[in-house]
C-alpha positions in Angstrom: 128.7 203.3 -123.3 129.0 204.9 -119.8 125.4 205.4 -118.0 125.0 209.5 -117.7 126.0 210.4 -114.1 122.5 211.3 -111.7 122.5 214.0 -109.4 120.4 213.5 -106.6 118.1 216.5 -105.0 118.0 216.7 -101.3 115.4 218.5 -100.4 115.7 221.0 -97.2 114.3 219.5 -93.7 111.3 220.9 -92.4 111.6 222.2 -88.9 107.9 220.9 -87.2 109.4 223.5 -84.3 108.1 226.5 -82.9 111.8 228.3 -82.5 111.9 231.8 -80.7 115.9 232.1 -80.6 116.2 230.4 -84.5 118.1 227.5 -83.2 116.8 223.9 -82.6 116.6 223.2 -79.1 119.2 219.9 -77.5 118.2 217.5 -74.9 121.5 218.5 -73.5 120.4 222.1 -73.0 118.8 222.9 -69.4 115.5 221.8 -69.1 112.8 222.9 -66.4 111.4 219.1 -64.7 108.7 219.0 -62.1 107.8 215.9 -60.4 104.2 214.7 -59.2 102.7 212.2 -56.7 99.3 210.7 -57.7 98.3 208.5 -54.8 95.1 207.3 -53.5 93.6 209.5 -50.6 92.6 206.4 -48.5 94.6 202.7 -48.5 92.7 199.4 -47.5 94.7 197.2 -45.5 96.4 194.0 -46.8 95.6 195.2 -50.1 98.0 196.7 -53.0 97.3 200.1 -54.2 99.3 201.9 -56.6 101.6 205.1 -56.5 102.4 206.7 -59.3 105.7 209.3 -60.0 105.5 211.4 -63.2 108.4 213.5 -64.1 107.4 216.0 -66.8 108.9 218.8 -68.5 107.6 222.0 -68.0 108.5 223.1 -71.8 108.6 220.1 -73.1 110.3 220.0 -76.8 108.7 218.9 -79.8 110.3 215.7 -81.4 112.4 216.2 -84.6 111.1 212.6 -86.3 108.4 210.5 -85.2 110.4 208.1 -83.2 110.9 207.4 -79.9 114.6 209.4 -79.3 117.0 208.6 -76.5 117.6 211.3 -73.8 120.6 212.2 -72.3 120.1 213.0 -68.6 121.2 210.7 -65.8 118.9 208.7 -64.1 116.8 210.5 -60.9 116.9 207.8 -58.2 113.7 207.6 -56.2 112.4 206.1 -52.7 109.1 205.9 -51.7 109.2 205.8 -47.5 105.5 204.7 -46.3 106.3 203.5 -42.4 103.6 200.6 -41.6 103.4 199.2 -45.6 105.7 197.5 -47.8 106.9 199.4 -50.7 107.6 197.5 -53.9 110.2 198.1 -55.8 111.9 200.5 -53.0 113.3 202.6 -54.8 113.8 202.3 -59.0 115.9 205.1 -61.1 113.7 207.5 -64.0 115.4 209.1 -67.1 113.5 212.4 -67.5 112.8 212.8 -71.0 112.4 216.6 -72.6 110.3 215.7 -75.0 107.4 214.6 -72.7 106.2 212.8 -69.8 108.3 209.8 -68.3 106.0 207.8 -65.5 106.9 205.1 -62.7 105.2 203.1 -60.4 105.3 202.0 -56.8 102.7 199.2 -55.3 102.3 199.7 -51.5 100.3 197.1 -49.2 99.3 198.4 -46.0 99.9 196.5 -43.0 98.8 199.1 -39.9 95.4 201.4 -39.7 96.2 205.1 -39.2 97.6 208.3 -40.5 100.9 208.0 -42.4 102.5 211.7 -41.7 105.9 211.0 -42.2 105.3 209.0 -46.1 107.1 210.8 -48.5 109.0 210.3 -52.1 112.9 211.0 -51.9 114.6 212.2 -55.0 118.0 212.4 -55.1 119.2 214.8 -58.0 122.5 216.9 -59.1 123.5 215.7 -55.4 120.9 217.3 -53.7 118.3 215.1 -51.7 114.3 216.2 -52.4 111.6 214.8 -50.6 107.7 215.4 -51.6 105.8 214.9 -48.6 102.6 211.8 -49.4 99.8 212.2 -47.0 98.4 208.2 -46.7 95.9 206.8 -44.5 95.5 202.7 -44.2 92.1 201.5 -43.6 88.4 201.5 -44.4 86.5 204.8 -43.1 83.3 203.1 -41.5 81.1 205.9 -41.2 79.1 204.8 -45.3 78.6 201.4 -43.6 77.2 203.0 -40.1 74.9 205.6 -42.2 73.7 202.6 -43.9 72.9 200.3 -41.2 71.1 203.4 -39.9 69.1 204.1 -43.0 67.7 200.6 -42.7 67.1 199.9 -38.8 65.8 203.2 -38.1 62.8 203.0 -40.6 62.2 199.1 -39.2 62.2 200.6 -35.9 59.6 203.1 -36.1 57.6 199.8 -38.3 57.7 197.6 -34.8 54.8 199.9 -33.3 52.1 199.3 -36.2 52.7 195.5 -36.1 51.6 195.3 -32.1 49.0 198.6 -31.4 47.6 197.1 -28.8 50.2 198.2 -26.1 49.5 201.9 -27.5 46.2 201.5 -25.8 46.7 199.4 -22.5 49.7 202.1 -21.8 52.1 199.1 -21.7 54.9 200.7 -22.9 55.1 203.3 -20.6 54.9 201.0 -17.6 58.1 199.1 -19.0 59.8 202.1 -19.1 59.2 203.1 -15.4 60.6 199.7 -14.8 63.8 200.9 -17.1 64.4 204.4 -15.5 65.4 204.6 -11.8 62.8 205.0 -9.5 62.5 208.7 -9.6 58.8 210.2 -10.2 60.0 213.3 -11.3 62.1 211.8 -14.3 60.6 208.4 -14.7 57.3 210.0 -15.6 57.7 212.2 -17.8 60.2 210.2 -20.0 57.6 207.3 -20.1 54.6 209.3 -20.9 56.1 210.8 -23.8 57.7 207.3 -25.5 53.9 205.9 -24.7 52.2 209.3 -26.7 55.5 208.3 -29.7 54.4 204.8 -29.6 50.8 205.6 -29.6 51.7 208.3 -32.4 53.6 205.8 -34.5 51.0 202.4 -33.8 48.1 205.1 -34.9 48.6 208.2 -37.6 52.4 207.6 -38.0 51.3 204.1 -39.4 48.5 204.9 -41.7 50.7 208.1 -43.2 53.6 205.8 -43.8 55.7 207.1 -42.1 58.5 204.6 -41.7 58.5 204.0 -45.5 59.3 207.5 -46.2 61.9 207.6 -43.4 63.7 205.5 -45.1 63.2 207.5 -48.5 65.0 210.2 -46.4 67.8 208.4 -45.0 68.9 206.2 -47.8 69.9 209.0 -49.7 71.5 210.8 -47.1 73.6 207.7 -46.7 74.5 207.9 -50.3 75.8 211.0 -50.0 77.6 210.1 -46.9 79.2 207.2 -49.5 79.9 209.1 -51.8 82.0 212.3 -49.9 84.1 209.4 -48.1 84.8 207.3 -51.0 88.7 206.7 -51.8 89.8 209.4 -54.2 92.9 209.7 -56.1 95.1 212.8 -55.3 98.0 214.9 -56.5 101.4 216.3 -54.5 103.8 218.5 -57.0 106.6 219.4 -56.0 109.1 222.3 -56.7 110.2 222.8 -60.3 114.4 221.9 -60.9 116.5 222.5 -63.7 118.7 219.4 -65.2 121.3 219.7 -68.1 123.2 217.0 -69.9 125.9 215.3 -68.1 129.5 216.1 -68.0 130.5 212.2 -69.5 126.9 210.9 -70.8 128.6 207.8 -69.9 128.4 207.7 -66.5 125.2 206.5 -64.9 124.2 207.9 -61.6 124.3 205.5 -58.3 120.8 204.6 -56.7 119.9 205.5 -53.1 121.3 202.0 -52.2 124.6 202.1 -50.1 127.1 199.9 -52.4 128.4 196.8 -51.2 132.1 196.2 -50.6 132.0 193.8 -54.2 130.2 196.5 -56.0 132.4 198.9 -54.9 135.5 197.5 -56.3 133.9 196.6 -59.2 133.2 200.5 -60.0 136.9 201.6 -59.6 137.6 198.8 -62.0 135.4 199.9 -64.3 136.4 203.6 -63.8 132.9 204.8 -63.3 131.6 207.4 -61.2 128.8 206.0 -58.5 126.7 208.4 -56.4 126.1 207.6 -53.3 123.5 208.4 -50.4 124.0 206.7 -46.9 
């Protein structure tokens, strides 16, 4: 007895895509991309910092299935040029994807202090060399530390007259100032008298009003504001948009920026593949 044949009913696939032209987009179709470089505005010397390169489609496609799909685009050779710093890796290739953002990371270690106006990201795409300026600065900012030191030292100095009020009554402060200044009465006498009055105020009414303590409360928030304004912040540099299309032969791999050696060139000729060499 033979079993009856069973005919399977196949459901029509539903496409979760916003189709305007009525056709399914393909990764081989021309797609607009844009490169973004994320980097810190200031890098400390002899420390490692990360510079991230993001390649994102302007209009990302929705995947037909919840699995990763390979892109048919050629790798984009990228080189991060930072004079006065070690960059690792010096160059790498990143394969754009029409379905989302693709990221590459460079590690930068600064060796010399100062601005690096010529730092840039070089991208070689479809026979065109493009450069995105990446303004960097190596070295710590001294102003936050200076402001915190002043916020501590000035209140302490203004509190010293309270600890020795006898100098305000004997006039010893004016005599010491006159001995330190040039012996010109029209200059030395007014300055010495003014310093004596300030010392007397700090030793008397200023000490009763806790003037040095309130000065500390005033300077500490100012130093904190300076520190917040000068802290290391992330910056973003955006390149111009460009269009990529699928290669004529998807099996070919684009060359990196480093020129090929004689041995590599012989191997390339033997395998009959194309390499784009930037010299």
